[in-house]
C-alpha positions as CSV (number, residue, x, y, z in Angstrom):
1,M,-2.9,-16.9,37.2
2,M,-6.3,-14.9,38.6
3,P,-6.8,-12.2,36.2
4,S,-6.9,-9.5,39.1
5,M,-3.8,-10.1,40.6
6,Q,-2.1,-11.0,36.5
7,D,-3.7,-6.8,36.0
8,E,-1.9,-6.2,39.0
9,L,1.5,-7.8,38.1
10,T,0.9,-5.9,34.5
11,A,0.6,-2.9,36.6
12,L,3.8,-3.4,38.6
13,I,6.2,-4.7,35.2
14,A,4.7,-1.3,33.3
15,A,5.6,1.0,36.6
16,D,9.1,-0.6,37.2
17,L,9.9,-0.4,33.3
18,G,9.5,3.4,33.5
19,I,6.5,2.7,30.7
20,K,3.0,3.6,32.6
21,D,2.2,7.0,31.0
22,L,2.2,5.0,27.4
23,P,-0.9,4.4,25.9
24,L,-2.2,0.3,27.4
25,A,-1.8,-1.2,24.0
26,E,2.2,0.2,24.0
27,Q,2.5,-1.0,27.2
28,Q,0.8,-4.7,26.4
29,T,3.1,-4.8,23.6
30,L,6.3,-3.8,25.1
31,I,4.9,-6.4,28.2
32,A,4.3,-8.7,26.1
33,Q,8.1,-9.3,24.8
34,F,9.1,-10.4,28.6
35,G,6.0,-10.5,30.6
36,E,5.3,-14.1,29.7
37,V,8.0,-15.4,31.1
38,A,7.9,-13.2,34.4
39,L,4.8,-14.2,35.2
40,K,5.5,-17.6,34.8
41,A,8.0,-17.3,37.2
42,A,6.4,-15.3,40.0
43,T,4.2,-18.9,39.2
44,L,6.8,-20.7,40.0
45,S,8.0,-18.8,42.5
46,V,4.6,-19.4,44.6
47,V,4.5,-23.3,43.7
48,E,7.3,-24.1,44.9
49,K,6.2,-23.3,48.0
50,L,4.1,-25.7,48.0
51,A,4.4,-29.3,49.4
52,D,4.3,-32.0,46.6
53,D,0.8,-33.1,47.7
54,K,-0.4,-29.4,47.4
55,R,1.1,-29.1,44.0
56,N,-0.5,-31.5,42.5
57,E,-4.4,-30.1,44.3
58,F,-2.6,-26.8,42.7
59,A,-2.7,-28.3,38.9
60,K,-5.8,-29.4,39.2
61,L,-7.7,-26.2,40.5
62,A,-5.6,-24.1,37.7
63,E,-6.6,-26.4,35.1
64,A,-10.4,-26.0,36.0
65,G,-9.8,-22.4,36.2
66,G,-12.0,-21.4,39.2
67,A,-10.3,-18.2,40.2
68,Q,-11.8,-18.4,43.9
69,A,-11.0,-21.8,44.6
70,L,-7.6,-21.5,43.3
71,K,-7.4,-17.9,45.0
72,T,-8.5,-19.2,48.6
73,F,-6.3,-22.7,48.3
74,L,-3.5,-20.0,47.8
75,D,-4.1,-18.0,50.7
76,R,-4.7,-21.3,53.0
77,E,-1.4,-22.8,51.5
78,V,0.8,-20.1,50.8
79,P,0.3,-16.8,53.1
80,G,1.5,-14.0,51.4
81,H,1.7,-15.6,47.8
82,E,0.4,-12.0,46.0
83,D,4.1,-10.6,47.9
84,I,5.7,-13.9,46.7
85,A,4.7,-13.3,43.2
86,K,5.4,-9.6,42.7
87,A,9.1,-10.7,44.2
88,A,9.7,-12.4,41.4
89,V,8.2,-10.2,38.8
90,A,10.2,-7.3,40.5
91,E,13.6,-9.9,40.1
92,E,12.5,-10.2,36.2
93,V,11.7,-7.0,35.6
94,K,15.7,-6.1,36.6
95,R,17.4,-8.9,34.8
96,F,15.2,-7.6,31.3
97,K,16.3,-3.6,32.4
98,A,19.8,-5.3,32.8
99,F,19.3,-7.1,29.4
100,Q,18.3,-4.2,27.8
101,T,21.3,-2.1,29.2
102,A,23.5,-4.9,27.8
103,D,21.7,-5.0,24.6
104,T,22.2,-1.2,24.5
105,Y,25.7,-0.6,25.3
106,T,27.1,-3.6,23.2
107,E,25.0,-1.8,20.1
108,G,27.0,1.8,21.3
109,V,30.8,-0.2,20.9
110,A,29.7,-2.0,17.4
């Protein structure tokens, strides 16, 4: 995933979790607990929109590490890819919050 898009997704997660006012280091620590999963979900949600032959091309571009080439490819092959990724992250945040709520409830009952 491109660094600027990753920064944007990280900010989205922090806002959704209600931790955006914490120092950046604390945000990163909290987000690290589940962020990798959310970012993978975002990437997979975009990749799922690609035809099989285009997935191979995506993989080659991702391995090469050319952020601009990858963005150009996604802009062409998956219109709205940024919104798709954001929706996947929002879903992961929702799942995380549900887990946190369930975990807090369980601790209070025990």
